[in-house]
C-alpha angles and dihedrals in degrees: 000000000000093000096050097088090049095048088047094051092044091050090050093050092046090049092052090049103044109016113029095058089062095056093083104075098209092049091048091052092050091048095048095044087046092057093045097047090046088061088068091042090054093046094053095036094055093043092053094042094050093041093050091049088061090054092060141265096290095052094045091049094047093050097049096040090049093046094050094046093048095044098044104033100033121010104049095043090047093048088065088051091051090047088061093055129088116269089012092154090061094042092052091049090054093050092051090048090053090052089051092050091051092071089063095057094079101358095249099308101109115078099208096045088049091051090050092046099051091043093053092043100048110025097080092050093047093050094049096045092052094044095048094047093049092051091055102042120116129226101224096047100029095124098054095041092052092047094049093045089050092051096049089051088047092049090050091046095047091048086053092052087054091048093047090050089052093049095044092049086062096042095249100139090145092061091049091052097048095041095048093047095048091050092058094041087055090045092053089047095054096040098044117130124156118244113222119222133009127296112251112224092200089059091055095050090044090055091049095045097045103035097071103165093048091044093055092043094052095044093050091042085056089054098056099032098078090050090063101030112024108026100040097073087051093050093046089054091049087053091053099250111154121245091250093046091048094049091047090054093049095047092068091086100082094043090057097037097051090063090052097052098103091049095048093047090053092048092050093049098043111025105035113182093001088073090064088072093058090052091049087054092055090050094050091051094045095049089047092057093045088055088061092049092091088067098028110033092189089069091069096076092042092049090049090049094053090044085055094054090051092043091047091055097043098046099058090037094054098045095043091065091064096035093061088068092065095211140116087232089062090051093049091046093053094047091052094050096043090050092050088059097039100056099058093038091051094048091050091044096051090047091053095043092055101037103030107017094167089056093053096092088049090056088052090051092052094047088049090052089049089050092056092046094047097047101040111131112252130212093229090055092048092050091048093050090048091050092050088051 
C-alpha cells in the first residue's frame, strides 16, 4: 500500500511524542505532578492578576514586577541553596506555609503582600519541578519530552485559570488562595530531593556569558511571555470581559498545543534556533488578528488560538536548551534571564493596557517582531559552533 510507509512514520512520531516520554518512571512522576501542581498555580495566579487589575494600574504593576523580581532573582536561586542544607524539606514546607498565610493578612488587597505570598508559596515547587525534570531528560528524545512536559504544565495552568475565573466570579478568593497554595505544597513534597553541594555563582555567570544563543533566546522569550500570560487577564478586565469569559479565552492554549506536540518535538530536536522564527511568525499573525478584534470581535478567539500555537512552540524550545545541561546552574541561569526580560515588558504592557487598551495588540506585535530580530540565527554563531564541534 502506498500509504503504509506514511502511516508507519506517523505512528513512530506519535509514539515518540506521547508514549515514549512516560516510559521512564521518575520522569513520568515529575510530569504528572507538574501538571497537577500547576492547576493550583494557575488558579491563584489568575485570581491575583484579575484582582490586582481591579485595584488600578499602579497596584497591578507593582504586584507583577515585584513578583517577577523576587521569583527570578531571589527565590528560585535561594531554593537550591536551601536544598543543600540540613532539614531542607521541613524548611521549604515552612516557607510555603508562610506564603500561604500572607494572603490572609489583607485578604488579597495589598500588592506587595500578594507578591511575597505567591513567591514564597510557589518558588520551591517551580525550582524542584524544573530541576527534577532536567535531571531525567534523555538525549535522544529530548525535544518530545520537553514539549510534552511543557504542555502538561500548560494544561494544568490553563485549567487553573478556568478554576480561578469561576471562583472569582463567585467572590471566593480565599478558596483560590488556599487551594492554589496547597497544590504547590503537595507538589514540592512529592518532588523533593536534596541537592548536594553549593551552587557556584561563577558557573551561572559562565553559562550566561558563553552560551550566547540560549542567552538571547531566554531574554527575548522573557520579553514576549508576559504579553501572553501576565498582561492578557489585565487587558481583558480593562475591556470589560468577565472573569469567567477571560479565563475561558485563556484556556484555549493547551487544547491547541497538545495536537502540535509531535511537530514541536521534531522542530526542537532538528531545527534548533531556526524554529524560533516559526514561533515568531505565529506570534506576529496572532497579534495582528487581535488588533482587528476591536472591529471584529470574532477575531479575538482566533487571534488567541494562533498566539497559542506560537507560544506553544517557543516555550518548550527555550526551556529545552537549558534543561539539556541537567544542572541546577542551568535552571538558575534561565530564571535570571527570563526575569530580566519579563520585568520591563510587563511594566510596558500594563501601562499600555490601562492607558491605551486598543494599542495593546500593537505592542504585542512590536515585541514579537523584536523577538524575531533578536533570536535570528547568525552566520558567525553557526561558524563558531561548527568550529567548536
